[in-house]
C-alpha positions in Angstrom: 74.5 -3.1 40.1 72.2 -6.1 40.2 72.9 -6.5 43.9 72.0 -2.8 44.5 68.7 -3.3 42.7 67.9 -6.4 44.8 68.7 -4.5 48.0 66.4 -1.6 46.9 63.6 -4.1 46.1 64.0 -5.8 49.5 64.0 -2.4 51.3 60.9 -1.3 49.4 59.0 -4.4 50.5 60.2 -4.0 54.1 58.9 -0.4 54.0 55.5 -1.4 52.5 55.3 -4.1 55.2 55.9 -1.6 58.0 53.2 0.7 56.6 50.7 -2.1 56.6 51.7 -3.2 60.1 51.3 0.4 61.4 47.8 0.5 59.8 46.9 -2.8 61.4 48.0 -1.6 64.8 46.1 1.6 64.3 42.9 -0.4 63.5 43.5 -2.7 66.4 44.0 0.3 68.7 40.6 1.7 67.6 39.0 -1.7 68.1 40.4 -2.0 71.6 39.5 1.5 72.5 35.9 0.7 71.5 35.9 -2.4 73.7 37.4 -0.4 76.6 34.7 2.3 76.2 31.9 -0.4 76.2 33.4 -2.0 79.3 33.7 1.3 81.1 30.0 2.1 80.2 29.0 -1.2 81.7 30.7 -0.6 85.0 29.4 3.0 85.2 25.8 1.6 84.8 26.5 -1.0 87.5 26.2 -3.8 84.9 28.9 -6.1 86.3 27.7 -9.1 84.2 28.4 -7.2 80.9 31.7 -5.8 82.5 32.8 -9.4 83.2 31.9 -10.7 79.8 34.9 -8.9 78.4 37.2 -11.5 80.2 38.1 -15.0 79.2 36.8 -17.8 81.5 40.4 -18.3 82.8 41.3 -14.6 83.0 43.7 -13.3 85.7 43.2 -9.8 87.1 45.9 -8.2 89.3 44.1 -5.2 90.9 45.8 -2.4 92.7 46.0 -3.0 96.5 44.0 -6.3 96.3 44.7 -10.0 96.0 44.8 -11.6 92.6 41.5 -12.6 90.9 41.5 -15.9 89.1 38.8 -16.5 86.5 35.9 -14.6 85.1 33.6 -15.8 87.9 35.8 -14.3 90.7 36.2 -11.1 88.7 32.4 -10.9 88.4 31.9 -11.7 92.1 34.4 -9.2 93.4 33.1 -6.4 91.2 29.5 -7.2 92.3 30.6 -7.1 95.9 32.1 -3.7 95.4 28.9 -2.3 93.9 26.8 -4.1 96.6 28.9 -2.3 99.2 27.7 1.0 97.9 30.6 2.1 95.7 29.3 4.2 92.9 31.5 4.9 89.9 31.0 8.4 88.6 33.5 8.4 85.7 36.1 6.1 84.1 38.3 7.0 81.2 41.3 5.4 79.8 43.8 6.5 77.1 45.7 3.9 75.2 49.3 4.8 74.7 50.6 1.6 73.0 49.2 -1.5 71.4 51.5 -4.2 70.1 51.6 -8.0 69.7 51.0 -10.6 67.1 49.2 -13.8 66.7 46.5 -14.5 69.4 47.8 -12.0 72.0 47.7 -8.2 71.9 49.1 -5.9 74.6 47.5 -2.7 75.5 49.2 -0.1 77.7 47.7 3.1 78.8 46.6 5.5 81.5 43.3 5.9 83.4 41.3 8.4 85.4 38.5 7.3 87.6 36.1 9.0 90.1 33.8 7.2 92.5 32.0 7.6 95.8 31.9 5.3 98.8 29.4 5.0 101.6 29.9 7.2 104.5 32.5 9.3 102.7 31.3 12.8 101.7 34.0 13.5 99.1 34.3 12.0 95.7 37.5 10.0 95.3 39.5 10.5 92.1 42.4 8.4 91.0 44.7 8.2 88.0 47.3 5.7 87.0 48.5 3.3 84.4 47.5 -0.2 83.2 48.3 -3.1 81.0 45.8 -5.4 79.4 46.5 -8.5 77.5 43.8 -9.3 75.0 43.4 -12.8 73.6 41.9 -13.5 70.2 39.0 -15.9 70.4 38.1 -18.6 67.9 35.3 -16.3 66.5 37.8 -13.5 66.0 36.7 -11.4 68.9 39.0 -10.2 71.6 38.7 -10.9 75.3 40.8 -9.9 78.3 43.2 -12.7 79.3 45.1 -10.7 82.0 45.0 -7.1 83.3 46.7 -5.1 86.0 46.7 -1.5 87.0 48.1 0.8 89.6 47.6 4.3 90.9 50.0 7.2 90.3 48.9 8.4 93.7 51.5 7.4 96.3 49.8 5.8 99.3 52.6 7.2 101.5 51.1 10.6 100.9 48.1 9.5 103.0 50.2 10.1 106.1 49.1 12.8 108.5 49.4 16.3 107.1 48.9 15.4 103.4 46.5 17.6 101.5 43.3 16.0 100.3 44.5 16.7 96.7 47.6 14.6 97.3 45.7 11.5 98.3 43.2 11.6 95.5 40.2 12.7 97.6 38.7 15.7 96.0 35.7 17.9 96.2 34.1 19.1 93.1 36.2 21.9 91.6 39.5 20.8 93.3 40.8 19.5 90.0 40.6 23.0 88.5 43.2 24.4 90.9 
């Protein structure tokens, strides 16, 4: 009987620990979503300096269809070049599906939707896909992006002749309603 009581006590504390862990992850998910929202707001305003401040100095970014970016300075420079070329971000939203990790690293997985215009292209371009971001806890307790990557759900092979605009992510206003 004593062994059964010990087992029940151990199971109780495991259950309580799991509840606290779930609450911690829920709080971290909210914190990360707030950081994501602030970073999105910065890029929508064209504020690439604030956008880049979310990265560690030695961050690595693995963008869709582009070479790797090493370090905060390169991330800042490439994003600035994009905006200087005339790209205008119209909307950017992400939805976190999972947050997990421990210690100094947290892993965020989610989906995104983005809309932007490019010079000499009359139609707004919309894209949607998935991403993973690795956040690193800083000495002051804040979180910064150590590594990120994302890729589109839109298959580039659908860009071949005969594909509908909707299939390649180029949409006119109202196309999304169909």
